[in-house]
N, C-alpha and C positions, 0 to 999 in steps of 0.2 A: 921467531922474528918475522917469518912470513905471515903467520896468522895475524900478528899485530899490524903489519903493513896492510893486509887485506881488510882488516877491521877499520883502520883509519881511512882507507880509500872509500869503503862503503859509507862511512859516516860523512865524508866530504861530499860524495855524490848525492846522498840523501839531503844534506843541508843545502847544496846548490839547487837541487830540484825544488825544494821547499821555497827557496828565495825566488826562483823563476815563477812558480805558481802564484806566490803572493804579489809579485810585480805585475803579472798578467791580470790579476783580479782588479788592480787599481787602474788599468788602462781603459780608456773609453771604448765603447762598442763600435763606434763609427770609424770609418777610414780617415786617415789624415787629410785635412783640407776640406772635408765635407761638413756641412752645417746641418744640424737636425732641423727638420721642417715641422713647424707647428701647424696642426690641422686647423683650417678655418672652418668654423661651424656657423650655419645660419642661426640667427637669433633675433629676438625682439627685446629691446631694452626701453624702459621708461625712466626718465630722469630730467634734470634741468639742463637746458642747452647753455653752455658757457664756452670758455676758451681754455686751451691747454695750459696757458701760463697762469691764469688766475684760479682755475678749477672752481671749488666751492666758495672761495673767499676772494671777492673782487678787491683789487688794489686801489682803484679810482673811487674813493669814498664819496666824492662830490657828484658821481654819476649813478644812474640806475644800473642794475645788473645787465639789462639789454644794451644800454649805451656803452658800458665798459667792455662787454663782449665784442660788440661791433668795432670799437676802437682798437682793441687788441688784435682782432683779425685783420684789420686794415694795416696794422704794423707787421703782419707776417705770421702771427700765431694761428694755429689751426683751431677750428671749432672742437668742442669737447662735450661729452655728456657726463654729468655727475649723477651717479646712481649710488645712493647711500654714501659710503666713504670712498668709493672707487671712482676714478676719472678715466673715461675712455676717450681717446683721440678719434675724431671723426674724419673720414676721407670721402670727399665727393659731396654733391648736392648742396653746395655752399649757398645758392640763392634761396632754397627752401629753409636751410638752417638759419639764415639771416632773418627770415620772417618770424621764427619762433625763438630768437635769441633772448635769453633771460627767462624763458617760459618752460613749463613742464611739457615734454613732448615724448612721443613714442617713435623710436627709430628701429627700422628693420634693416638687417644687413648681415654681412659676413664678419663674425667676430674672430679675431686672431690675437690672442694675448690681450693687450690693452688698446688695440686698434679695431675700429669698426669701419668697414667699407660700406658706406650707406647705400641702401637700395630705395628706401622711402622714409619720409618724415611727415608726421602728422601731429598737431597739437593734442595733448593728452586730454581725455575726458575728465571733467570735474565730477567728483562724487559727493 
């Protein structure tokens, strides 16, 4: 009877240890309340200057891409850069972005996820 009890206790301890190990593997590596920080990398992107609401497809069909972009920005939407199928929200340098609205431009800045903190904007060279 003692051997049986020892065996059952050992099985229970091993099972409990296995459950704790599995639960710990599912837990996030960061401490509670902390947010992981995405590293901002300097980068240069070339694409069409648009707005974050319309992206690559402007909603105001009766206006040019530049006019639609400027109108959306006046309504509170941020400038954006459409690079292929990806749309980056642009932060800063609104006056320079307004000059190249609807045009292809090269933007240099800090890229963090889908946001670019703009350092410079120039019209893209035509090839």
